[in-house]
N, C-alpha and C positions, 0 to 999 in steps of 0.2 A: 656165183658171176651174180654183178650183176648186169641189167640186162636196163637200158633206156630207152625212151621215144622218143623219137624226134621227129619232128614236122614242120612246115615252112612257119608257121604259128611263132614254136617258141625257139628255130632256131634266130628269127628276125628280133625276138625280144632282145634276147641275149648277144647279138652281135650289136644291136643297139648300145650297149654294154663295152663294146668291144675284149668280147671273150667272145670262146669258140668255143663245138662242142663236146671236142677231146678237152677241154683245163677244164671247163666243169665237171664230165666224167672224174678226172682228174684231181679234184678236188674234194669227191664221198674218199679219201683216202687221208684225209687231211683236214677234221672235221675238228673245230675247235670251242663247237656248241649249237644242240640242235633241240629245237624246241616244237613242241607239238601243237598247231594253231586248234581252235574251236570247230576252225570246221573239216577238220582232220588232215589238213592239208601239216607239213612239216618247214620251217624257219632255220637254216641251216648257217654261221660260219666258219668259212671254209679258207683253205688256202690253196690258189691253186698253184702248182710249178714254179715260175717265176719270183714265188714269194708275195703275191696278192693277192691280200683276205678280201671275200666276196660275201653277197650273202647269198644263196639261192631258194628259193623257191622252189618245194616239187610235193609232190603223193606219188602214191601208187597207185600205179592205174591199172584197177581190177575192177570185173565187173561184180557187182553187186548180188549179183545170181547167183553165180558160179559157186556147181556141184565140186564140194572134195571125190576124186576116184576112188575105187574100191577100196584102197588102201586109206583112205578117208584123208591122200593127203594133195593140196593145192599145188597146183604150178607155180614158183612167182610169180610176183608182177611187176611190168616192165616201171620204173620210173621214173615218171615223166615231169619236167621240171619245164616249175610253168610260168618261172622268170628269174634270172641271177646277175646281180647288181653288185 
């Protein structure tokens, strides 16, 4: 199950483009194109439930020094949406 990290900053950025957190999260189930960028973030073309196509810039919010547990697993990092438009 995906987890998202929403803070006032990224909620404000998507709201400026008339999008809600729920719409952006739902877009992750309707991905049309996904590209990894040079900085390790992702650019995704997706569709919200209303049919509107949007671009989402996002990254995994993980600690670079995170150490796996004794079974060698690292918990799935939450998705941090940088912006969506």
